[in-house]
C-alpha positions as CSV (number, residue, x, y, z in Angstrom):
1,M,0.0,0.0,0.0
2,T,2.9,2.3,0.7
3,G,4.3,1.8,-2.8
4,K,0.9,2.5,-4.3
5,R,0.6,5.7,-2.3
6,K,4.0,6.8,-3.6
7,T,2.9,6.2,-7.2
8,N,-0.6,7.7,-6.8
9,P,-0.6,9.8,-3.7
10,A,-4.3,10.6,-4.1
11,G,-5.2,6.9,-4.0
12,S,-6.8,6.9,-7.5
13,T,-7.5,3.6,-9.3
14,N,-7.0,2.6,-12.9
15,S,-10.7,2.7,-13.5
16,Y,-11.1,6.4,-12.5
17,R,-7.9,7.4,-14.4
18,G,-9.3,5.6,-17.4
19,D,-12.5,7.7,-17.1
20,V,-10.4,10.9,-17.1
21,L,-8.4,9.8,-20.2
22,R,-11.5,8.9,-22.2
23,V,-13.5,11.9,-21.3
24,L,-10.8,14.5,-21.8
25,G,-9.5,12.7,-24.8
26,A,-12.9,13.3,-26.5
27,L,-13.9,16.6,-25.0
28,K,-10.4,18.1,-24.6
29,V,-11.5,20.2,-21.6
30,A,-14.0,19.4,-18.8
31,T,-14.7,19.7,-15.1
32,A,-14.5,16.9,-12.6
33,D,-18.3,17.0,-12.3
34,Q,-18.7,16.4,-16.1
35,I,-16.1,13.6,-16.0
36,Q,-17.9,11.9,-13.2
37,R,-21.4,12.2,-14.8
38,I,-20.0,10.6,-18.0
39,G,-17.5,8.1,-16.5
40,A,-19.3,6.9,-13.3
41,P,-22.9,8.0,-13.3
42,H,-23.8,5.7,-10.4
43,L,-21.9,8.1,-8.0
44,T,-24.5,10.7,-8.7
45,H,-27.2,8.6,-6.9
46,R,-24.9,7.3,-4.2
47,H,-24.3,10.7,-2.7
48,A,-27.7,12.3,-3.2
49,D,-28.4,12.4,0.6
50,K,-25.8,15.0,1.4
51,E,-27.0,18.2,3.0
52,T,-26.1,20.8,0.3
53,P,-25.4,20.7,-3.4
54,S,-21.8,21.6,-2.9
55,K,-21.2,18.7,-0.5
56,R,-23.0,16.3,-2.9
57,K,-20.8,17.5,-5.7
58,Q,-17.7,17.2,-3.6
59,A,-18.6,13.7,-2.5
60,R,-19.4,12.3,-5.9
61,T,-16.5,13.9,-7.7
62,A,-13.9,13.0,-5.0
63,S,-12.7,9.8,-6.8
64,H,-12.1,11.6,-10.2
65,T,-10.6,14.6,-8.5
66,G,-8.0,12.3,-6.9
67,A,-7.4,10.7,-10.3
68,L,-6.8,14.1,-11.9
69,S,-4.4,15.0,-9.0
70,D,-2.4,11.8,-9.6
71,M,-2.4,12.3,-13.4
72,R,-1.2,15.9,-12.9
73,K,1.7,14.5,-10.9
74,H,2.6,12.2,-13.8
75,G,2.4,15.0,-16.3
76,L,-0.8,13.7,-18.0
77,S,-3.2,16.4,-17.1
78,E,-3.2,20.0,-16.0
79,N,-5.5,22.7,-14.7
80,G,-6.9,24.9,-17.4
81,G,-8.6,27.7,-15.5
82,S,-12.1,27.8,-14.2
83,T,-15.7,28.2,-15.4
84,E,-17.9,31.1,-14.6
85,T,-19.3,29.2,-11.7
86,G,-15.9,28.6,-10.2
87,D,-15.4,24.9,-11.2
88,S,-11.8,24.0,-12.1
89,L,-11.2,23.1,-15.8
90,R,-9.0,20.2,-16.6
91,N,-7.3,19.2,-19.9
92,L,-4.7,16.8,-21.0
93,T,-1.1,17.5,-21.9
94,L,0.5,16.2,-25.1
95,K,1.7,13.2,-23.0
96,G,-1.9,12.8,-21.8
97,L,-3.3,12.9,-25.3
98,E,-0.9,10.2,-26.3
99,A,-2.1,8.1,-23.4
100,A,-5.8,8.8,-24.3
101,S,-5.2,7.7,-27.8
102,Y,-4.3,4.2,-26.5
103,E,-7.3,4.3,-24.2
104,M,-9.7,5.3,-27.0
105,R,-7.9,3.4,-29.8
106,R,-7.6,6.5,-31.9
107,P,-4.6,7.7,-33.9
108,V,-2.6,10.3,-32.1
109,T,-3.0,12.6,-35.1
110,E,-6.7,12.6,-34.7
111,M,-6.7,13.4,-31.0
112,G,-6.8,17.2,-31.6
113,S,-5.2,19.9,-29.5
114,T,-4.7,20.1,-25.7
115,A,-7.2,23.0,-25.4
116,R,-4.8,24.9,-23.2
117,G,-6.1,28.3,-22.4
118,A,-9.7,27.4,-23.0
119,G,-10.6,28.5,-19.5
120,S,-9.2,31.9,-19.8
121,S,-12.6,33.3,-20.6
122,G,-14.7,30.9,-18.6
123,A,-15.0,28.3,-21.4
124,S,-18.7,28.8,-21.8
125,H,-18.8,27.3,-25.3
126,P,-16.8,24.1,-24.4
127,M,-19.0,23.7,-21.3
128,A,-22.1,23.9,-23.6
129,V,-20.5,21.3,-25.9
130,N,-19.9,19.0,-23.0
131,E,-23.4,19.4,-21.7
132,T,-24.7,18.5,-25.2
133,V,-22.6,15.3,-25.2
134,I,-24.0,14.4,-21.8
135,A,-27.6,15.1,-23.0
136,M,-27.0,12.9,-26.1
137,L,-25.2,10.1,-24.1
138,R,-27.7,9.9,-21.2
139,P,-25.2,7.8,-19.2
140,K,-26.8,4.8,-17.4
141,P,-25.8,3.9,-13.8
142,N,-24.2,0.5,-13.2
143,M,-26.7,-1.1,-10.8
144,A,-24.1,-3.8,-9.8
145,K,-22.1,-1.0,-8.2
146,L,-25.1,0.0,-6.1
147,A,-25.9,-3.4,-4.7
148,D,-25.0,-2.4,-1.1
149,D,-26.6,1.0,-1.2
150,P,-30.0,1.9,0.4
151,P,-33.2,1.1,-1.4
152,H,-34.1,4.7,-2.2
153,V,-30.7,5.1,-3.9
154,Q,-31.2,2.0,-6.0
155,A,-34.7,3.1,-6.9
156,A,-33.5,6.5,-8.2
157,A,-30.7,4.8,-10.2
158,Q,-33.1,2.3,-11.6
159,A,-35.4,5.1,-12.8
160,A,-32.5,6.5,-14.7
161,V,-31.7,3.1,-16.2
162,D,-35.3,2.7,-17.3
163,G,-35.4,6.1,-18.9
164,P,-34.9,6.8,-22.7
165,D,-31.6,5.6,-24.1
166,G,-28.9,7.9,-25.4
167,I,-26.8,7.5,-28.5
168,G,-23.3,6.1,-28.6
169,T,-20.5,6.1,-26.0
170,I,-18.0,8.7,-25.1
171,A,-15.7,7.2,-27.8
172,S,-18.4,8.0,-30.4
173,Y,-17.9,11.7,-30.0
174,W,-15.1,13.9,-31.5
175,T,-14.7,17.6,-30.8
176,E,-13.1,20.4,-32.7
177,V,-12.9,18.5,-36.0
178,P,-11.7,20.5,-39.0
179,L,-13.7,20.3,-42.2
180,P,-11.3,21.6,-44.8
181,A,-12.7,23.2,-47.9
182,T,-9.0,23.6,-49.0
183,G,-5.8,22.1,-47.7
184,T,-5.6,18.7,-45.9
185,W,-7.1,17.1,-42.8
186,N,-4.0,17.9,-40.8
187,A,-3.3,21.3,-42.4
188,P,-6.7,22.8,-43.4
189,G,-6.8,25.9,-45.5
190,K,-8.9,28.9,-45.4
191,G,-12.6,28.9,-46.1
192,G,-13.4,25.7,-44.1
193,A,-15.4,25.0,-41.0
194,Q,-14.7,23.3,-37.7
195,A,-17.4,21.1,-36.3
196,D,-18.0,21.5,-32.5
197,L,-18.9,17.8,-32.4
198,V,-18.9,14.8,-34.7
199,L,-21.0,11.8,-33.7
200,T,-20.4,8.4,-35.2
201,A,-22.8,5.7,-33.8
202,P,-23.9,3.4,-36.5
203,Q,-24.9,0.8,-33.9
204,D,-27.6,3.3,-32.7
205,G,-28.8,4.4,-36.2
206,V,-26.6,7.5,-36.5
207,P,-23.7,6.7,-38.8
208,L,-22.6,10.3,-39.0
209,L,-23.9,13.5,-37.4
210,F,-22.3,17.0,-37.3
211,I,-23.3,19.1,-34.2
212,E,-23.0,22.8,-33.9
213,V,-23.5,24.4,-30.4
214,D,-24.6,28.0,-30.2
215,N,-24.9,30.0,-27.0
216,C,-27.2,32.4,-28.8
217,H,-24.5,35.0,-29.4
218,E,-24.4,34.5,-33.2
219,T,-26.9,36.0,-35.7
220,A,-28.8,34.0,-38.3
221,E,-26.5,35.4,-41.0
222,E,-23.4,34.2,-39.2
223,L,-24.9,30.7,-38.7
224,A,-25.9,30.6,-42.4
225,L,-22.3,31.4,-43.4
226,K,-21.1,28.5,-41.2
227,L,-23.6,26.2,-42.9
228,E,-22.3,27.4,-46.3
229,K,-18.8,26.3,-45.3
230,Y,-20.3,22.9,-44.4
231,A,-21.8,22.7,-47.9
232,R,-18.4,23.6,-49.5
233,F,-16.8,20.8,-47.5
234,F,-19.5,18.3,-48.4
235,R,-19.1,19.1,-52.1
236,R,-15.3,18.7,-52.0
237,T,-14.0,15.5,-53.6
238,A,-10.8,13.6,-53.2
239,K,-9.1,10.6,-54.7
240,D,-9.6,7.5,-52.5
241,T,-7.3,4.6,-52.0
242,D,-8.9,2.8,-55.0
243,G,-8.0,5.8,-57.3
244,K,-11.7,6.9,-57.6
245,E,-13.0,10.4,-56.8
246,R,-15.3,10.5,-53.8
247,P,-16.6,13.2,-51.4
248,M,-13.8,14.0,-49.1
249,W,-15.8,13.3,-46.0
250,R,-16.4,9.7,-47.2
251,T,-12.6,9.1,-47.1
252,R,-12.7,9.5,-43.4
253,W,-16.2,8.4,-42.3
254,T,-18.3,5.4,-43.6
255,V,-21.9,6.1,-44.4
256,P,-24.3,3.8,-46.4
257,E,-25.3,5.0,-49.8
258,G,-28.8,6.4,-50.2
259,P,-31.5,4.2,-51.7
260,Y,-32.5,4.6,-55.4
261,G,-29.6,6.8,-56.1
262,E,-30.4,9.4,-53.5
263,V,-27.1,10.8,-52.0
264,P,-27.9,13.3,-49.3
265,H,-25.2,15.1,-47.4
266,P,-24.6,14.2,-43.7
267,P,-27.0,15.9,-41.3
268,V,-26.1,18.9,-39.2
269,L,-27.7,19.4,-35.8
270,L,-27.9,22.9,-34.3
271,V,-28.1,23.0,-30.5
272,F,-29.1,26.4,-29.0
273,N,-28.1,27.1,-25.5
274,H,-30.1,30.2,-24.6
275,I,-27.6,32.2,-22.5
276,G,-26.9,34.9,-25.0
277,E,-28.9,37.9,-26.2
278,R,-30.2,36.2,-29.4
279,N,-33.7,34.6,-29.2
280,P,-33.6,31.2,-31.0
281,N,-37.3,31.5,-31.8
282,R,-36.5,34.4,-34.1
283,T,-33.1,33.2,-35.2
284,V,-34.3,29.8,-36.5
285,P,-37.0,31.0,-38.9
286,R,-34.6,33.5,-40.4
287,L,-31.9,30.9,-40.7
288,Q,-34.3,28.6,-42.4
289,E,-35.0,31.1,-45.1
290,L,-31.3,31.9,-45.6
291,T,-30.4,28.3,-46.1
292,R,-33.4,27.0,-48.1
293,H,-31.2,26.2,-51.1
294,L,-29.1,23.9,-48.8
295,W,-31.8,21.8,-47.3
296,Q,-35.0,21.9,-49.4
297,G,-35.8,18.6,-51.1
298,E,-37.6,17.7,-54.3
299,R,-41.2,16.6,-53.7
300,Q,-42.2,13.3,-55.2
301,P,-45.7,12.1,-56.4
302,G,-46.0,9.9,-53.3
303,G,-45.9,12.9,-51.0
304,H,-42.4,12.4,-49.8
305,H,-39.2,14.3,-50.7
306,L,-35.8,13.3,-52.0
307,Y,-32.8,15.1,-50.6
308,D,-30.2,14.3,-53.2
309,R,-27.1,16.4,-52.3
310,K,-29.0,18.4,-49.7
311,I,-28.0,18.9,-46.1
312,P,-30.6,17.8,-43.5
313,I,-30.5,20.7,-40.9
314,I,-32.1,20.1,-37.5
315,A,-32.5,22.5,-34.6
316,V,-33.1,21.7,-30.9
317,G,-32.8,23.6,-27.6
318,L,-30.2,22.3,-25.1
319,K,-32.8,22.4,-22.3
320,N,-35.2,20.2,-24.2
321,L,-32.4,17.9,-25.2
322,H,-31.4,17.4,-21.5
323,E,-35.0,16.8,-20.6
324,H,-36.2,14.4,-23.3
325,G,-33.0,13.0,-24.8
326,P,-32.5,11.9,-28.5
327,S,-35.7,9.9,-28.4
328,G,-37.9,12.9,-27.5
329,A,-39.9,14.6,-30.2
330,V,-38.1,17.9,-29.8
331,F,-36.0,18.0,-33.0
332,A,-37.2,20.5,-35.6
333,R,-35.9,19.7,-39.1
334,F,-35.9,22.6,-41.5
335,G,-38.8,22.2,-44.0
336,R,-41.0,20.1,-41.7
337,T,-44.0,21.2,-39.8
338,H,-43.7,19.4,-36.4
339,P,-40.8,18.2,-34.1
340,Q,-39.6,14.6,-34.3
341,P,-37.3,12.3,-32.5
342,L,-33.7,12.6,-33.7
343,L,-33.6,9.4,-35.8
344,E,-36.7,10.5,-37.7
345,A,-35.5,14.1,-38.0
346,I,-32.2,13.1,-39.6
347,G,-33.9,10.4,-41.8
348,N,-36.6,10.3,-44.3
349,P,-39.6,8.4,-42.8
350,R,-42.0,9.4,-45.5
351,F,-39.6,8.0,-48.1
352,E,-39.1,4.9,-46.1
353,A,-42.9,4.5,-45.8
354,A,-43.3,5.0,-49.6
355,Q,-40.6,2.3,-50.1
356,A,-42.4,0.0,-47.8
357,R,-45.7,0.6,-49.7
358,E,-44.0,-0.1,-53.0
359,A,-42.4,-3.2,-51.5
360,E,-45.8,-4.4,-50.3
361,E,-47.4,-3.7,-53.6
362,A,-44.7,-5.5,-55.4
363,K,-45.1,-8.4,-53.0
364,A,-48.8,-8.4,-53.6
365,H,-48.4,-8.3,-57.4
366,A,-45.9,-11.1,-57.2
367,A,-48.3,-13.2,-55.0
368,A,-51.1,-12.5,-57.5
369,Y,-49.0,-13.5,-60.4
370,Q,-47.9,-16.7,-58.6
371,E,-51.5,-17.5,-57.8
372,Q,-52.4,-16.9,-61.5
373,V,-49.6,-19.2,-62.6
374,R,-50.7,-21.8,-60.0
375,R,-54.4,-21.7,-61.2
376,A,-53.3,-21.9,-64.8
377,A,-51.1,-24.9,-63.9
378,Q,-54.1,-26.5,-62.1
379,E,-56.4,-25.9,-65.0
380,Q,-53.8,-27.3,-67.4
381,A,-53.3,-30.3,-65.2
382,A,-57.1,-30.9,-64.9
383,K,-57.5,-30.6,-68.7
384,Q,-54.7,-33.1,-69.3
385,A,-56.2,-35.4,-66.7
386,A,-59.6,-35.2,-68.4
387,E,-58.0,-36.0,-71.8
388,R,-56.1,-38.9,-70.3
389,E,-59.2,-40.2,-68.7
390,A,-60.9,-40.0,-72.1
391,R,-58.1,-42.1,-73.6
392,R,-58.2,-44.7,-70.7
393,P,-58.9,-48.2,-72.2
394,V,-62.1,-50.1,-71.3
395,C,-62.2,-53.8,-70.6
396,T,-63.9,-55.6,-73.5
397,G,-65.0,-58.3,-71.0
398,C,-66.7,-56.3,-68.1
399,G,-66.7,-52.8,-69.5
400,T,-64.7,-51.2,-66.5
401,K,-61.9,-48.8,-67.1
402,F,-58.3,-49.9,-66.7
403,T,-56.4,-48.9,-63.6
404,D,-53.2,-47.0,-64.1
405,A,-51.1,-50.0,-63.4
406,R,-53.1,-52.1,-65.9
407,W,-52.9,-49.4,-68.5
408,E,-49.2,-49.1,-68.1
409,A,-48.8,-52.9,-68.3
410,V,-50.5,-53.1,-71.8
411,Q,-48.6,-50.2,-73.3
412,P,-46.4,-51.1,-76.3
413,K,-42.9,-51.9,-75.2
414,G,-39.8,-52.7,-77.2
415,W,-39.8,-55.2,-80.0
416,D,-38.1,-57.8,-77.8
417,A,-40.3,-57.2,-74.7
418,T,-42.9,-59.8,-73.7
419,K,-46.4,-58.9,-74.9
420,D,-49.4,-59.0,-72.7
421,S,-51.5,-62.1,-73.4
422,H,-54.8,-60.2,-72.9
423,P,-54.2,-56.5,-73.7
424,Q,-58.0,-55.7,-73.9
425,L,-59.0,-57.2,-70.6
426,C,-58.7,-55.8,-67.1
427,D,-56.8,-57.6,-64.4
428,S,-59.8,-59.5,-63.1
429,C,-61.0,-60.6,-66.6
430,K,-57.5,-61.5,-67.5
431,Q,-57.1,-63.8,-64.5
432,T,-60.5,-65.4,-65.3
433,A,-59.5,-65.9,-68.9
434,T,-56.1,-67.3,-68.0
435,A,-57.7,-69.7,-65.4
436,T,-60.3,-70.9,-67.9
437,A,-57.6,-71.6,-70.6
438,A,-55.4,-73.5,-68.2
439,S,-58.4,-75.6,-66.8
440,P,-58.3,-79.4,-67.9
441,A,-62.1,-79.3,-68.3
442,A,-61.8,-76.8,-71.1
443,G,-59.6,-79.1,-73.2
444,T,-56.2,-78.4,-74.7
445,W,-55.1,-75.0,-75.7
446,E,-55.4,-75.8,-79.4
447,S,-59.0,-76.7,-79.0
448,Q,-59.9,-73.2,-77.7
449,E,-60.8,-70.3,-79.9
450,P,-58.1,-67.7,-79.7
451,V,-59.1,-64.4,-78.3
452,R,-59.0,-61.6,-80.8
453,G,-55.5,-60.3,-80.9
454,E,-54.2,-63.3,-78.9
455,A,-51.1,-65.2,-80.1
456,G,-51.4,-69.0,-80.8
457,P,-48.6,-71.5,-80.0
458,D,-47.4,-71.7,-83.6
459,D,-47.9,-68.0,-84.5
460,Y,-45.5,-65.2,-84.5
461,W,-48.1,-62.5,-85.1
462,P,-51.5,-62.7,-83.4
463,A,-54.6,-63.2,-85.8
464,P,-57.0,-60.4,-85.4
465,E,-60.1,-62.5,-85.9
466,R,-61.4,-65.9,-87.2
467,P,-60.9,-66.2,-91.1
468,V,-63.9,-66.4,-93.4
469,C,-64.0,-68.5,-96.6
470,T,-63.8,-66.3,-99.7
471,E,-66.1,-68.7,-101.6
472,C,-69.0,-69.4,-99.3
473,G,-68.4,-66.9,-96.6
474,A,-68.5,-69.5,-93.8
475,A,-66.2,-69.1,-90.8
476,F,-63.3,-71.5,-90.6
477,T,-63.4,-74.4,-88.2
478,D,-60.7,-74.6,-85.6
479,E,-59.0,-77.4,-87.6
480,R,-59.1,-75.5,-90.9
481,W,-58.0,-72.2,-89.1
482,K,-55.0,-74.0,-87.7
483,A,-54.2,-75.7,-91.0
484,T,-54.2,-72.4,-92.9
485,K,-52.2,-70.4,-90.4
486,S,-48.8,-69.2,-91.5
487,V,-45.8,-70.6,-89.7
488,G,-43.3,-68.0,-88.6
489,W,-42.2,-65.9,-91.5
490,T,-43.3,-68.6,-94.1
491,A,-46.6,-68.8,-95.9
492,S,-49.4,-71.2,-95.0
493,P,-48.7,-74.9,-95.9
494,A,-52.2,-75.2,-97.3
495,K,-52.6,-74.9,-101.1
496,R,-55.8,-72.7,-100.8
497,P,-55.7,-71.0,-97.4
498,S,-58.5,-68.6,-98.3
499,L,-61.0,-71.5,-98.7
500,C,-62.7,-73.4,-95.9
501,G,-62.4,-77.2,-95.8
502,D,-65.5,-78.0,-97.7
503,C,-64.8,-75.5,-100.5
504,D,-61.2,-76.8,-100.7
505,Q,-62.5,-80.4,-101.2
506,R,-65.1,-79.3,-103.8
507,F,-62.3,-77.5,-105.6
508,E,-60.3,-80.7,-105.8
509,S,-63.3,-82.7,-107.1
510,D,-64.1,-80.1,-109.7
511,L,-60.5,-80.3,-110.9
512,D,-60.6,-84.1,-111.3
513,R,-63.8,-84.0,-113.3
514,A,-62.4,-81.2,-115.5
515,W,-59.4,-83.4,-116.7
516,G,-61.0,-86.8,-116.3
517,V,-58.2,-88.1,-114.2
518,S,-58.1,-88.0,-110.5
519,P,-55.0,-87.2,-108.6
520,Q,-55.0,-90.8,-107.2
521,R,-55.1,-92.2,-110.6
522,E,-52.4,-90.0,-111.9
523,E,-50.2,-91.1,-109.0
524,R,-50.8,-94.8,-109.8
525,D,-50.0,-94.3,-113.5
526,Q,-46.7,-92.7,-112.7
527,E,-45.8,-95.6,-110.5
528,Q,-46.7,-98.2,-113.3
529,E,-45.0,-96.4,-116.2
530,P,-41.7,-98.3,-117.2
531,A,-38.5,-96.6,-116.8
532,V,-36.6,-95.4,-119.9
533,P,-33.4,-97.4,-120.3
534,E,-30.2,-95.5,-120.1
535,Q,-28.4,-95.1,-123.5
536,K,-24.9,-96.2,-124.0
537,T,-22.3,-93.6,-124.2
538,G,-20.3,-93.2,-127.4
539,W,-19.3,-90.6,-129.7
540,L,-22.4,-91.1,-131.8
541,S,-24.5,-90.8,-128.7
542,R,-22.7,-87.6,-127.8
543,L,-23.5,-86.2,-131.2
544,R,-27.1,-87.1,-130.8
545,R,-27.3,-85.3,-127.6
């Protein structure tokens, strides 16, 4: 403990010294009260039971005052004068800014100046800037650090926790940021502006916001001139790392592109702290008219506006900002008729609503088209099903329609595939016909009349129907039908396959009577005729031949 006291005589901890580095690294100059309200807001509720406001302030700022004392001993901070109310101002040295850059993870070149001498005139403007940051942040107490405190202290802290949220953290804010219309970031030229505050909190819906704080000492014309400098800076382009020309501010800050080609400039928030002689209620309308060309959008048929290359300018009072925070409807955007919450004021809710409507309409059209396509497909499928049912075969035996499986089974296959034996019968009738043909009581297969289209045992092609005699018109008997059938690829063995058996016999009889010799007689005569003796060979015989 002795060694610790020698290093940090005021007994400060790393946590409180870190609060000092983060707050002064962002704000450049602040009081111990402001450092405590930002870095350790739970202390505000812990010491609320002190008798007087001065004792309460002394009690809740004691830890950070000790941290500032130790840091001053180490050459990290210094006293920078006092405010009009007598509070001591603190700022970092160059060594302190370097330490803060590590704490805030910012480049040293972007830490800004030490703000030395800011308190020589009371630092009313830096104090208003700091109060603006506190009103935007709305720091929440850490309830875990109040676990041992009385119930009324916990209740007050819980009420602050349940209140509207702020935007960003202390690391989301930058002060005294140059906006060079000429020159570079580190060496800005003449004609540029310097933002009092720059807020980057994309996690809270504010990717980039420039804040100007006015203590009501400036006229509307002076504020309009400052906004003209903002416009010059926004219009300035620079070559980016990929070699393409982009707005200079986009080379430092990342902001999403506007939808449908809309590219508005970053918004500017004017915070009026009414301590000067100017009345904001008269300054704002005059300023609105002087800067109309900078902020006025183009009205669209849907009732919304597009703000391509326009600056959204919003005005708010510091008192209202402290009371309601960023979520309160106290932000008046130039060109709109009623105050809105900050996120709506810097955005384009009517445009977003129009986009949502278009998306819903497109979705509805797509759904209707899909429904139309589905109905057309259903109608086409129903039509094809009806046509298929009309083509479905009917059993010649019982008259019922074929099932899908039976229909598929009788479809023509390849030339070498086995053909169905009963292609015109359903399954039941086919089984009955097969059983009847295989039954012994029905006789042999050859004695049965083939079913139309059914192949016989000696046929290659099935006969379509029973032949009819071309002479008498009588149907062939089974024996005659079988005798006249062709065998394989050869013709029928019968001499007259188109005649029935009776007509074939009559044809033979008529032929015998016509020549007077029957075939049997002709065959016997050929058997009884003597054979011609073979002639001797010789040269004379050869000549005779």
